[in-house]
N, C-alpha and C positions, 0 to 999 in steps of 0.2 A: 423477538428479541434482539438488539443490535447485538451489530457485529463486533465490538466490542471483548477484550476478555470478560469470563462473568466472573460478577464480583462476591465470594466468600457470603455476604448477605442477604445477595439477589440470584437469582437463574443465572440470569446473565448480562455483563455488561462485553462481558466477549463477545496407442498409436501404434497410426504404422512404423515400418522400423524407417528410418532416417538415413540413410547413407552418405556419408561423408562429404562425398561433390553436392550437397542440398544445399538448398541457394539458405535452405534459415543459416546457414554457415559458410556465407560470405569471405572473401580475400580478404586479408590485413586490409583496413584503412586506421587513419588518425583517429582518436576522440571528434577534432574540430571537425575536419569531413564529415564526420557521421553526425554528428549534431545538423550541419548545415544543409545535409541530404532530407534530412528528418524537418527542416526547420520549410526549406525548397521543396516536398511536396506537400501540398496542400489540395489538393481535387478531392473530389468527396468523393470516399469508395464505395461499391456499389455493394448494395445491400445483402447483405449476407447470409445465410442457410439462416432460417429456424426450429427445426428441421431434424431431428441425431439419424445417422445413417444408421445402420444396422449397428449393432451392439456389440464390443469387443469381449468374446466370451473365456471363461475359464477351464481350462483342461487341466491335468494333472498331469496329461501324455503329450501334447503338447502345445504351445503358448502361440494362440491365434494374433493378428496385429492386421491390422487394416492392409496389407496385404496380401493376407492369406494366413495360414498354420505354417511356425516354423518350428520345424523337430525340436523338441525336447533335446535331441540327442544335440542338437550345436549349441547346448547351455553347457556350465560345465557341473561340475557336481555340487560346489555349494550355490549357483543359483537354480540347481532343480529340485534342491532339496526347498528353498529361498521357494520359489513358485511355489511347489505343493502346501509348502506351510500355508503361502497367501491365503491359495483357495481351501485352502479349507476357514482359514479364519473371515475373513469375506462374508461369509453365508451366515457368521454370528446374527445371533436373531435384535440383539443389537445394536446394527445395520442396519436391521430394516430392510427392504427391498429396491431400493431408489442408490445404490452408493456404485459410483464412477475410482473408477483406481487404475494407476500404471506406473511401473519402475522402471525406468531407461536407466542403461550405464554410462554415464557422462561421455566417456574418455570416446568409444564406438559410437554412441549412439542405439543402438540397440538394444530395441525394447524385449526387457525380459520378460516381464509380465503384463498382462491387462484383465482388464473387466469392466466393462462400456466407456472408454473412456474415451467415444468422441461425444458423451452422450449430453447434450444444455441440462444444467444442475447450476443450483445459485450454493454461488460460494465464500459467500463472506466476507471474509475480513479476508483469504486467500486475494482478493481484491487488488490488495493495496498493496502484492508481488507490482500488479502490472502497473498499477500510479509509478510505482519507484523506479523502475528499470526506464518509466517514458519519459521519469522528470530526469533522471539519470543522464538522460541518452540526448534530450534537448541542450536541457539548459548545462549541464555540465559539473562532474563531484565539486570544482570548483565555488561555482553558485552562492554570491548571498544575498541577501531580501533587506533590503532597504528602508526603514523608519525617520520622516524629516519632519520639521517645525519648520517653518516659513513663518516670515512678518511678514506683512503691510497692511499700510492703509488703516493702523490699533488695531486687528485683530492678529492673533497664531493661531495658524491652523498644524494641527496634527496631519497629516499626511500616510496614507496607511501603505505600504507596498507585500502585504502578502505574505507578512512574517508571522505567521500559528505562535512559533519557538518566544515571543518580545516578552521581558518581563518586569516585573514592579519595581527590580532594579535597575534595568534595562534603561524605562519610562521616569527613572527617578532623573539617572544620568543623560540621558538627553533635556531634562527640566531642569537640570544644573549648566547644562552650555547653551540652553534658549536663553533663562533670565541671565548669561553673561552676556550674550551677546545686546541681548537688549540693553541692559545698564552702558554698553559699550555707545549703544547709541540714544542715552537717556531717555529710555522708555521704562514709565514707572507700573500703568497700569493698559492690561489689556482685555480684547476680547477673546475668546478662547469658538477653535470649535474644527471639525475634523471631517477631513476631504477623504472617502473613502469608494470612491469612482475608479478604481484599477480594475473593482467584481461589483459587473450590471447584475441587475435581475435576472432571474428569479435566486434566493439565497436556498428555496428548498428543491432535495433530488425529485425526479419521476423516483414512484416504488418507497420514500418512507412514510414511515407509520406514524401521527403525529404526537405520540408520545416517547418519539426518540431525539426530539428535541423541547426546549436543553440540553440535559443531561447529559444523553450520548453521542447528539456532536448540536452546535450551534447554527442558527442561520449563518450561511459562509459568508463573511465579511474580509475586506482589504485589511483593517486595521480591530486587533482581539489583544487585550493586553494578562498575561496569567495564567492564561486558557479560562476564564472563569465562565463559568455556564448561567449566561446572561442570556438574551435575545435579540438586542442590541449590542455587540461586542464594543463596535465603534463610536457610540454615546460613552458605550462605558470606561472604554479607556483614555474618550478625552474628557471624562468625569474627572478620571483618577489623574491623567495632566493634570488639570485644571489647579485640583486640590496642592498639587507636589508644587508649581510654580506659586503658590498660595502661602505656604511654606515657606518661601524661600523670601520673600517679603515684596510679591508681585502684584496688585492690585485686582482684583478677574471680574470683570463688570459684566452682569447680564449669569442666562444661562448656558450652557456651551450646547452650540447649532452645530448642522451637517451644511456645509457648501465647499464648494473647490476651490481652492488654491487664486490664488490672483498671477499671472504668467507675469509679475516684474518680484512678484514677492522675492525676502532673500531670507535663503538659506542660514538657521543661528543655531540648529542642531541637527542632526541624522546618527542614527544608529544603525550600524550592520547585525546582520544575525549570526552565527557557523554557516561554516563550510555546510553548504547539502547535503553533503556526502554523511555527517555525522546530522545533521535533520529528518535521514530517510535510515538512519539505524534506530536514533528515537520515534522515530514513528514506527516501526518494524517489532524493535522489541517489546510497545507496552501497546500499538495496537491504535494510536492513536489519532481519531476518527480526522479531528479538526487540521492537523495536519495534513494527511492527505487530502481535502477537500481544496487544502490553503496550492499546493502545490500541485492539483489535478491544475487548477486555472495558471496557473504561471506556465504551466507548460503549453498551455496556448498560447499564452503571448509571445512563449521564447518559438509557438513553432510559427507565427503570426497568426492566431485566429481570436473570434473574441472568447477573453476569460468567463466561458462559462460553461457549468453542464456539456453542454453537446460541441463549448467547442475544444474543450477539454480531451472527450473523447474519443473526438474526430480522431484531435493531436497522438492518442495513442492509438487506435486501429494504426494511421498510416506508418507510428514508428514500429509496431510489433509486424507489418506487413513490409513496409519494401524500404524498413531500414534491417530488419535481423528476417522477413520470411517466412516468422510463424503464421503459421493458418488459421483463418479467423471465421471459420467455418464455424456453424452452430456458435459464434461470441457475439452475446448483448450487455453490454456494461452501459449504465448509464449517472456513473459516479466514482465519486474518486476512493473511496470505504469500504463501498463491500456492503452498505446498511438499505441499498435497493433492493425491495423483494424481485425488481421487473431483470434483473440482471441475470445471466448467463451463463459459464463458460465449461465447458471440458474439463474434465481432467487433465488428458492428453496435453492442454495447451497451456497451463495450469503449471504443467512441467518440462516444456517445453522452454518457457519461459524460464524456469527456474537452470534450468541447462547451464542457456547462455550465461548466468554470473560467475559460473566453472571455470567457461571453457579461455582460454588467453589471450584467444585471437581481442577480447571482449572486456580483458580482467582491470585494465584500467579505469573504466566504468562504467563496471557495473559489478566489481566486485564487494562494494558498500552493501549489495544487495543480496551475499553469500553472508558478510560478514555480520550483518548487522537480523539475523536471523536468530530469534530468541534459543536457547540451550536445554536440548532438555533435563529438565530439573535446578534450571538457574530463575537463582531468587529474584524477584526482584523483576522478570518477561512472566509474558503469557505463557510459559509452559514450569513457572515456579512451583514450588509444592506450595506454596499459597494456596493455586489452581487445582489442585489433586493431581498434577500432572505427573505422569511415568511410575505411579505409586504401587503400581498392583506386581502380584508374582508376572505376569506374561508381557509388563513391561519394561522393570526395574533390570533390570541387566539392560541398557538402552541410552543410562542418566548421562551424560553426559557424552552420547558417539551421533544424538541424534540431534539435527540444527532445523527448527520447521516453522511456518505461520501456521500459525493459531485460526481458527472461524468460526462463529458462533449469531445464532440469526435463530427462531422458530422456527421449526419443524430444517433448521440447514447445518450440516455441520464440518469444518474442512477441516485438513492437515495436511500440508504441503510443502515437502524440503529436501533434506541430503544425509546422509552417512557418506565413513567410508570403509569400504570393503578388510578384511585384515591387509591384503597387500596396498592398501592405499588407492583403490577406486573409487573416486565418488560414486554412486546409487540419488538415483535424483529418484523421488515416487510425489504421489501425489495420488488424494483419497478426500473423496467430496457421499456428505452424503445429507439424503433430502427425503424426510415424513417419518426416519426414526418413531414410532409410538415408544419408543426408551426413556426414561431420564435422561436428559443430558449430560450431566456427568458420566452415565450407566456405558450411551453411546461416543462419549471425547475417550473413556479406557479402551474400549474397541478400537479404535483408530489408533491412538496412542503403539497398541497392543499389534494392529500392522506395519506401525513405523518400526517399532522396533525389530519384529521379523527380519526388515532391510536393509538390520542391522545387522540379521542372524540370531535372534535368540530364537528360543521354542524351549516355554514352559509347558 
């Protein structure tokens, strides 16, 4: 099932200890310099290992990490209690036998608890965390996407700019501007075409099931309007645009065609999207697959790579490894949304990525990821009551206290996020489950219980 939140009417829509001097937290640099480094580093990375190393084991007497066991005596009383409780809850039958998990203290970078944290697992929509960090780093929080209308030779061309948030109202305003420009030039009749060349083929990613599109995700194109679930969003947007022109008295001859805008075409209207920071928050809150795929391709372009799945994932790897020092061991990524069933990311890697978002050194760029995470019990998000989240005896006490990204595919459920201790310290967690025989709703309840345990709940 797709990596979007599960609809009420259907089953699904929906590490070792790191030292403060770890390269994952480089010396502070300006966001512009960081983006420049990410863009400049375009040499393909070496292939990463695909076989997981020895799994991190749970032990109530000691917390084991990749560097060896760390005695429980190094934990304070609250941490020991949390680790012990997680050790019990992670054996819940609803989670099955393939579960990876980790809890990190954000301030010290200590791994408080781990369980198969380095194992490569299918992360579902938790991939959107990776996409968001890369997009913000390469493009910048203030970046906007532009959709243009240009005229030349009797043809009005709608040029896609990768804006998956374009609404019918936005397109209506663009049509109004275009008509005003045409009238000033004495033009009353045009042909209409769409230019979606910004995103080349393929439009479908490795690992996508045929049933995913166009309902869960549309074939990836640079032009779309109102999130309409159609196979060809570019032509669909062009047809809506042609209708809006006609409503304003412009004669549209023939049907909408596909083609490139001319070099001498004159811009008669444009629309700029909201800032990327807002778009990222929207994507994370409702787990929007189409936005995620557009952001992956725009990140590729921003990094000087082709706007393809491969170009986007290569840019992501460069950002993670070279800009932030995140390990890519056991990391395989094939799309921006997490729908690909070929993707594998360890829980520890997801937690390290989330840890970056609350690091003051990266706050200006990455805080929008942390701010955009759904809040437990927040209506209108993938952790809302309408999805049955955080509503059991084991998790209710964490309502309003946990922020996390959900992820659901057939055979894969994930929850990665953060919560504050009573002392105000962030604890970062990631839990990824694959292959549980339990109903998805039961597995999600069990994961909610793990996240609530990180917050200090125990019922």
